[in-house]
C-alpha positions as CSV (number, residue, x, y, z in Angstrom):
1,M,-45.5,9.7,57.6
2,T,-47.5,12.8,58.1
3,L,-48.1,14.9,55.0
4,L,-49.4,13.5,51.7
5,I,-50.4,15.2,48.4
6,R,-53.4,13.6,46.7
7,P,-56.3,14.7,44.4
8,L,-59.0,16.8,46.1
9,Q,-61.9,14.6,47.2
10,E,-65.6,15.0,48.1
11,N,-64.9,14.8,51.8
12,D,-62.5,17.7,51.7
13,L,-65.2,20.3,51.4
14,D,-65.5,21.2,55.1
15,D,-61.7,21.7,55.5
16,L,-61.5,23.6,52.3
17,Y,-64.3,25.9,53.3
18,A,-62.6,26.6,56.6
19,M,-59.3,27.4,54.9
20,A,-61.1,29.8,52.4
21,Q,-62.8,31.6,55.3
22,N,-59.5,32.1,57.1
23,A,-57.7,33.3,53.9
24,G,-59.4,36.6,53.9
25,K,-60.2,38.7,50.8
26,G,-58.2,38.6,47.7
27,L,-57.9,34.9,47.0
28,T,-60.5,34.9,44.3
29,T,-60.0,31.3,43.0
30,L,-61.0,29.9,46.4
31,P,-64.0,31.8,47.6
32,A,-65.6,31.1,51.0
33,D,-68.7,29.8,49.3
34,R,-69.6,26.2,49.8
35,D,-71.6,25.8,46.6
36,L,-68.8,27.2,44.5
37,L,-66.2,25.1,46.3
38,Q,-68.3,22.1,45.7
39,K,-68.4,22.8,42.0
40,K,-64.6,23.1,42.0
41,I,-64.3,19.7,43.7
42,N,-66.7,18.2,41.1
43,H,-64.7,19.7,38.3
44,A,-61.4,18.4,39.7
45,R,-62.9,14.9,40.2
46,D,-64.1,14.8,36.6
47,T,-60.6,16.0,35.5
48,F,-58.6,13.3,37.3
49,S,-61.0,10.6,36.1
50,Q,-60.7,12.0,32.6
51,R,-64.4,12.7,32.2
52,C,-63.8,16.2,30.8
53,A,-61.9,17.5,27.8
54,P,-58.1,17.7,28.6
55,E,-58.0,21.4,27.8
56,A,-60.8,22.1,30.2
57,G,-59.1,20.3,33.1
58,L,-58.8,21.7,36.6
59,Y,-56.3,19.6,38.7
60,L,-56.7,20.4,42.4
61,F,-54.3,18.7,44.9
62,A,-55.0,18.4,48.6
63,L,-52.3,18.4,51.3
64,E,-53.5,15.9,53.9
65,D,-52.2,15.4,57.4
66,T,-52.7,11.7,57.5
67,E,-52.3,11.4,61.2
68,R,-55.2,13.8,61.8
69,K,-57.0,12.9,58.6
70,K,-57.4,16.5,57.8
71,T,-56.8,18.6,54.7
72,V,-54.4,21.4,55.5
73,G,-53.6,22.8,52.1
74,I,-54.5,23.0,48.4
75,S,-52.9,23.8,45.1
76,G,-54.0,23.6,41.5
77,I,-53.3,23.6,37.8
78,Q,-55.7,25.0,35.2
79,A,-54.9,23.1,32.0
80,R,-55.7,26.0,29.6
81,V,-57.0,29.5,30.2
82,G,-59.1,31.7,27.9
83,L,-60.7,29.0,25.8
84,E,-64.3,29.6,27.0
85,E,-64.2,33.0,28.8
86,V,-61.7,35.6,27.5
87,F,-58.6,35.8,29.7
88,Y,-57.4,39.4,30.4
89,N,-54.2,41.0,31.7
90,Y,-52.6,44.4,31.3
91,R,-49.2,44.4,29.5
92,L,-46.8,47.0,30.8
93,S,-45.3,48.8,27.9
94,V,-43.8,52.2,26.9
95,T,-45.3,54.7,24.5
96,V,-42.7,57.1,22.9
97,N,-43.6,60.5,21.6
98,A,-40.8,62.5,20.0
99,S,-40.2,65.7,18.0
100,R,-36.8,66.4,16.6
101,E,-37.7,70.0,15.8
102,L,-38.8,70.7,19.4
103,G,-36.1,68.5,20.9
104,V,-38.7,66.4,22.7
105,H,-38.4,62.7,23.4
106,V,-40.9,61.4,26.0
107,R,-41.3,57.8,27.1
108,T,-44.5,57.1,28.9
109,P,-45.2,53.8,30.8
110,T,-48.5,52.5,29.6
111,L,-50.9,49.6,30.3
112,H,-52.4,47.8,27.3
113,L,-55.3,45.3,27.7
114,S,-54.1,41.9,26.5
115,N,-55.2,38.3,25.9
116,D,-51.6,37.0,25.5
117,M,-51.9,34.2,28.1
118,T,-54.8,32.5,26.2
119,D,-54.3,28.7,25.8
120,N,-51.5,28.6,28.3
121,T,-51.4,26.5,31.6
122,E,-51.9,28.3,34.9
123,I,-50.8,27.1,38.3
124,C,-53.2,28.5,40.8
125,S,-55.2,28.2,44.1
126,L,-52.2,27.8,46.5
127,L,-53.4,27.9,50.1
128,L,-51.8,26.5,53.2
129,S,-53.2,26.4,56.8
130,D,-51.3,28.7,59.1
131,G,-50.4,25.9,61.5
132,Y,-48.4,24.1,58.7
133,K,-46.3,27.0,57.4
134,G,-42.6,26.3,57.5
135,G,-40.8,23.0,57.6
136,G,-41.2,22.4,53.9
137,S,-45.0,22.0,53.7
138,G,-45.4,25.0,51.4
139,L,-42.6,23.7,49.2
140,L,-44.3,20.3,48.9
141,L,-47.7,21.9,48.2
142,S,-46.3,24.1,45.4
143,R,-43.7,21.9,43.8
144,C,-45.9,18.7,43.6
145,R,-47.6,20.5,40.7
146,F,-44.4,20.6,38.6
147,M,-44.0,16.8,39.1
148,Y,-47.5,16.3,37.7
149,L,-46.9,18.7,34.8
150,D,-43.7,16.9,34.0
151,E,-45.3,13.4,34.0
152,F,-48.3,14.2,31.9
153,R,-47.2,17.0,29.6
154,K,-49.7,16.2,26.8
155,H,-52.4,17.7,29.0
156,F,-50.6,21.1,29.3
157,S,-48.9,23.9,27.4
158,E,-45.2,24.3,27.2
159,K,-45.4,27.7,28.9
160,I,-46.6,27.7,32.5
161,F,-47.7,30.9,34.3
162,A,-49.0,32.1,37.6
163,E,-51.0,35.3,38.5
164,M,-49.7,36.6,41.8
165,R,-52.0,38.3,44.3
166,G,-51.5,42.0,44.2
167,V,-51.4,44.6,46.9
168,S,-54.6,45.2,48.9
169,D,-55.3,46.3,52.5
170,A,-56.8,44.4,55.3
171,G,-60.3,45.4,54.2
172,G,-59.7,44.1,50.6
173,R,-59.3,47.6,49.0
174,S,-56.9,47.8,46.1
175,P,-55.1,51.1,45.3
176,L,-55.1,50.3,41.6
177,W,-58.8,49.4,41.6
178,D,-59.7,52.6,43.4
179,A,-57.7,54.7,40.9
180,L,-58.8,52.8,37.7
181,G,-61.3,50.0,37.8
182,S,-63.8,51.7,40.0
183,K,-64.2,54.4,37.4
184,F,-65.7,51.9,35.0
185,F,-67.4,49.4,37.3
186,D,-70.2,50.1,39.7
187,M,-69.0,47.5,42.2
188,E,-66.4,47.0,44.9
189,F,-63.0,45.6,44.1
190,T,-63.7,42.3,46.0
191,E,-66.9,41.7,44.0
192,A,-65.3,42.4,40.6
193,D,-62.2,40.3,41.4
194,M,-64.4,37.5,42.7
195,L,-66.4,37.4,39.5
196,S,-63.3,37.4,37.4
197,G,-61.8,34.6,39.5
198,L,-64.9,32.5,39.0
199,G,-64.7,32.9,35.2
200,N,-67.4,35.5,34.7
201,K,-65.2,37.8,32.6
202,S,-67.6,38.9,29.9
203,F,-68.3,42.1,31.9
204,I,-64.6,43.1,31.6
205,A,-64.9,43.2,27.8
206,E,-68.0,45.2,28.0
207,L,-66.9,47.8,30.6
208,M,-63.1,48.1,30.6
209,P,-61.5,50.8,28.4
210,K,-59.9,49.4,25.3
211,Y,-57.4,52.3,25.0
212,P,-54.0,52.4,26.6
213,I,-53.8,53.6,30.2
214,Y,-51.0,56.2,30.7
215,L,-49.6,55.6,34.1
216,P,-48.6,59.2,34.9
217,M,-52.3,60.0,34.8
218,L,-52.8,57.6,37.8
219,P,-52.0,58.7,41.4
220,E,-48.7,57.6,42.9
221,S,-50.5,55.2,45.3
222,A,-51.8,53.2,42.3
223,R,-48.5,53.4,40.3
224,A,-46.6,52.1,43.3
225,V,-48.4,48.8,43.5
226,I,-48.3,47.8,39.8
227,G,-46.2,44.6,39.5
228,R,-46.0,44.1,43.3
229,V,-47.4,41.2,45.4
230,H,-49.4,41.2,48.6
231,E,-47.1,40.6,51.6
232,N,-48.7,37.2,52.2
233,T,-47.9,36.2,48.7
234,A,-44.2,37.1,48.8
235,P,-43.1,33.6,50.0
236,A,-45.0,32.0,47.1
237,L,-43.3,34.4,44.6
238,K,-39.9,33.6,46.0
239,M,-40.6,29.9,45.7
240,L,-41.6,30.3,42.0
241,Q,-38.5,32.4,41.3
242,A,-36.3,29.7,42.7
243,E,-38.1,27.3,40.2
244,G,-37.1,29.5,37.3
245,F,-40.3,31.7,36.9
246,N,-39.8,35.3,35.9
247,F,-42.0,38.4,35.6
248,N,-43.3,38.5,32.0
249,G,-44.5,42.1,31.9
250,M,-48.1,41.3,32.5
251,V,-50.2,42.3,35.5
252,D,-53.6,41.6,36.9
253,I,-56.2,44.1,35.6
254,F,-57.8,44.6,39.0
255,D,-55.0,44.7,41.6
256,G,-51.8,45.0,39.4
257,G,-50.3,41.8,40.8
258,P,-47.5,40.4,38.5
259,V,-47.7,37.4,36.2
260,V,-44.7,35.1,36.2
261,E,-43.9,32.4,33.7
262,A,-41.5,29.6,32.8
263,F,-41.2,27.0,30.1
264,I,-41.7,23.5,31.5
265,D,-38.3,22.3,30.6
266,N,-36.7,25.1,32.5
267,I,-38.5,24.5,35.7
268,R,-36.0,23.4,38.4
269,T,-38.1,20.5,39.7
270,V,-38.5,19.2,36.2
271,R,-34.8,19.5,35.4
272,E,-33.6,17.8,38.5
273,A,-36.2,14.9,38.7
274,V,-35.0,11.3,38.5
275,N,-36.8,7.9,38.1
276,R,-36.4,4.9,40.4
277,H,-38.1,1.7,41.3
278,A,-39.6,1.3,44.8
279,M,-38.2,-1.2,47.2
280,I,-40.1,-1.7,50.4
281,T,-37.8,-2.0,53.4
282,R,-38.3,-3.2,56.9
283,K,-35.3,-1.3,58.2
284,P,-36.1,1.7,60.4
285,V,-36.1,5.0,58.5
286,N,-36.1,8.4,60.2
287,L,-38.6,10.4,58.2
288,D,-38.2,13.5,60.5
289,V,-35.3,15.2,58.8
290,P,-34.9,18.9,57.7
291,A,-36.4,20.0,54.4
292,G,-33.0,20.3,52.8
293,E,-32.3,16.6,53.4
294,R,-35.6,15.4,51.9
295,A,-36.8,14.6,48.4
296,M,-40.3,14.5,47.0
297,V,-41.4,11.1,45.7
298,S,-44.5,10.5,43.5
299,N,-46.3,7.4,42.4
300,R,-46.6,8.6,38.7
301,S,-50.3,8.0,38.5
302,V,-52.5,10.3,36.5
303,R,-55.7,9.4,38.3
304,D,-54.5,8.7,41.8
305,F,-51.5,11.0,42.0
306,R,-49.7,10.8,45.3
307,V,-46.6,12.7,46.6
308,T,-44.8,12.7,49.9
309,T,-41.3,13.2,51.1
310,I,-38.5,10.9,52.1
311,P,-34.9,11.3,53.3
312,L,-32.3,11.7,50.6
313,E,-30.4,8.7,52.1
314,C,-33.2,6.4,51.0
315,I,-32.4,7.0,47.3
316,G,-29.9,4.6,45.6
317,P,-28.5,4.4,42.1
318,D,-31.5,2.3,40.8
319,T,-34.0,2.0,43.6
320,V,-35.5,3.9,46.5
321,S,-36.1,2.3,49.9
322,L,-39.5,3.1,51.3
323,P,-41.0,2.1,54.7
324,P,-44.2,0.2,54.4
325,E,-46.3,3.1,55.6
326,V,-44.9,5.4,52.9
327,A,-45.5,2.8,50.2
328,E,-49.1,2.3,51.4
329,A,-49.7,6.1,51.4
330,L,-48.4,6.3,47.8
331,Q,-50.4,3.2,46.8
332,I,-47.4,1.4,45.4
333,E,-45.7,-2.0,45.8
334,S,-42.1,-3.1,45.5
335,G,-40.9,-2.8,41.9
336,N,-43.3,0.0,40.9
337,P,-41.8,3.1,39.2
338,V,-41.5,6.3,41.2
339,R,-40.2,9.8,40.4
340,L,-38.1,11.9,42.8
341,A,-37.0,15.6,42.9
342,P,-35.4,17.7,45.6
343,L,-37.8,19.3,48.1
344,K,-35.8,22.4,48.8
345,D,-33.8,24.7,46.4
346,S,-30.5,23.9,48.1
347,G,-28.9,22.3,45.0
348,P,-29.6,19.2,42.9
349,L,-29.8,15.7,44.2
350,P,-26.5,14.2,45.3
351,K,-24.4,12.8,42.4
352,H,-24.9,9.2,43.3
353,I,-28.6,9.6,43.0
354,H,-28.3,10.6,39.3
355,K,-26.2,7.5,38.4
356,G,-28.2,5.5,35.8
357,S,-31.2,7.8,36.1
358,F,-33.6,8.5,33.3
359,Q,-33.7,12.2,32.6
360,G,-36.8,13.9,31.2
361,G,-40.6,13.7,31.7
362,G,-43.5,12.3,29.8
363,S,-43.7,9.0,31.6
364,K,-45.6,6.1,30.0
365,W,-46.3,4.8,33.5
366,Q,-49.9,6.0,33.9
367,N,-52.3,4.1,36.2
């Protein structure tokens, strides 16, 4: 047993800071600032312990290498956006100008400032250490969030969305920002994007133009990146698309990165999840199998959520056989309820696994 998903903890700060430093510019929700990262850890701790209002919750999950006792990844869920600070996007639209007398019919692509994502749940803050990319680690880190959303739906909206990182160069310069945002803000792209990511969005309302932006008035370099993701973000986008997320016509106001969304019942991990009861076994289990032959298993706890992976062959019609070290990592005992979902998008769980299973989320098993 090597990789485990759990809530972010106080002693994760050093590892989190190191990952943020290595991430480079553009990942605004995880700045390389120890004080700000500490505030996020505190917010997440209060969220999991239910010491803050549900709509203000920030659920941050750590991916731990249990053998090295090191945090090697992070992912998160923002319960609701736009309830305190206004949440902005641009909506891609078309403006039509026509004159029958002149025989003119012109369609112009246009950006409109929008608050349409207000009060919806955002998945965010996905970051994985370079040495752990591949082998299913990124899948586990991303998809564990959908298992949590499924279990504890009352904390979240029906629509789930993600803002994808847009195109920028190695120095953190954005073509869209250079062509548009820089004309209204006396600051660099990285500074403005950082402030926005930290929730300081009031300056946007004060300085951004409220009128539509006609794309033909922007240079080709800016138009070309609208709705596109950074090359480092392409795998994350592909993963979300496999889960059922689609581009919703919204883009980030600074770098033009796309917004993708899905309704929770349509998310693949949610649709294919099944419930079982744990059975601790002393028989040897080979945990080192390919990602396509593994399933995620969670302990279904709201406060001490844990997820790891096990071979599909461990799953029976009514129970799942877990080695003692896996059960210990999940903080469960024989007879406890667990929830499972495929790790990789290579098809649903085998038919025998669905026999007698309970379909749907909203579990009452909350520790």
